C-alpha positions in Angstrom: -43.1 41.8 -47.0 -41.5 38.5 -46.2 -42.2 37.2 -49.4 -39.9 40.0 -51.1 -37.3 39.8 -49.0 -37.4 35.4 -49.7 -37.5 36.6 -53.2 -34.6 39.1 -52.7 -32.0 36.7 -51.0 -32.8 34.0 -53.1 -33.2 35.0 -56.5 -31.5 38.9 -56.3 -33.0 42.4 -57.1 -34.5 41.9 -60.9 -36.6 39.2 -59.1 -38.0 41.1 -56.3 -38.7 43.9 -58.5 -40.7 41.8 -60.7 -42.5 40.7 -57.8 -43.0 44.2 -56.9 -44.3 45.2 -60.2 -46.6 41.9 -60.5 -48.4 42.9 -56.9 -48.5 46.4 -57.9 -50.3 45.8 -60.7 -52.6 43.2 -59.7 -51.2 40.1 -61.4 -49.9 38.6 -58.7 -52.4 37.3 -55.8 -51.1 38.5 -52.2 -52.6 35.7 -49.8 -51.2 32.4 -49.5 -50.6 30.1 -51.9 -51.7 26.1 -52.1 -50.5 25.0 -55.6 -53.5 25.5 -57.2 -55.3 23.0 -55.2 -58.4 24.4 -53.6 -58.9 25.0 -49.6 -61.0 23.3 -47.7 -63.5 24.8 -46.0 -64.1 24.3 -42.0 -66.7 21.6 -42.0 -63.8 19.0 -44.0 -61.8 19.2 -40.9 -64.2 19.0 -38.7 -65.7 15.8 -40.8 -61.9 14.8 -41.0 -61.2 14.8 -37.0 -64.6 12.7 -36.6 -63.0 10.1 -39.3 -60.0 10.1 -37.7 -61.1 9.4 -33.8 -63.7 6.7 -35.1 -60.4 5.1 -36.7 -58.8 5.1 -33.5 -62.1 4.0 -31.9 -61.9 1.0 -34.0 -58.1 0.0 -33.5 -57.1 1.3 -36.8 -53.3 1.3 -36.6 -52.4 3.6 -39.5 -55.6 5.8 -39.6 -53.9 8.9 -41.6 -53.1 6.1 -44.2 -56.3 4.8 -44.4 -57.9 8.7 -44.8 -55.3 9.3 -47.6 -56.4 6.3 -49.4 -60.3 7.3 -48.9 -59.5 10.8 -50.1 -57.2 9.8 -52.6 -54.6 12.0 -51.3 -50.5 11.3 -50.5 -50.0 10.2 -46.6 -47.7 13.8 -46.5 -50.9 15.8 -47.4 -53.0 13.6 -45.1 -50.8 14.0 -42.0 -50.9 17.8 -43.0 -54.8 18.0 -43.1 -55.2 16.0 -40.0 -52.4 18.8 -38.4 -54.7 21.8 -39.6 -57.9 20.2 -38.2 -55.9 20.3 -34.7 -54.9 23.9 -35.2 -58.2 24.8 -36.1 -59.6 22.8 -32.8 -61.5 20.4 -34.4 -59.2 17.5 -33.4 -57.6 17.6 -29.8 -53.8 17.4 -29.5 -51.5 14.9 -29.0 -47.3 14.2 -28.1 -45.6 15.1 -31.0 -45.2 12.1 -33.7 -47.8 10.4 -31.7 -51.2 9.4 -33.5 -54.8 9.7 -31.5 -56.7 12.4 -29.9 -60.3 12.7 -30.1 -62.7 15.2 -32.3 -63.6 18.5 -30.0 -66.9 19.8 -29.3 -66.9 22.4 -31.8 -66.2 19.7 -34.4 -69.5 18.0 -33.3 -71.1 21.4 -32.9 -70.3 21.9 -36.7 -71.2 18.3 -37.9 -74.6 19.2 -36.2 -75.5 22.5 -37.5 -74.3 21.0 -41.3 -76.0 18.1 -41.3 -78.8 18.3 -39.0 -79.2 22.2 -39.0 
């Protein structure tokens, strides 16, 4: 697949063969990689969207920084999580590079089901 082609292009035939052997013997996961970090479930992104919206309503000029400090992660990673919340339809989209957006009905429904359900 794409990964094998990428390995072949960047590292050559021998590396691609090792990747294929590792996959064939189930020594290499076939899914997406997160660098050892656990994946977040949908409730995390819904909650993040609601917090992001609230920070905006309170007049916070750096909501990504505030959330990154709260969650003890980097601004870059938090920006990626905010983007993922938008992609997952938990936070409305904005113009590229602009802050803003509100939590969607889907986000609030998931939060309500999780906390009050």
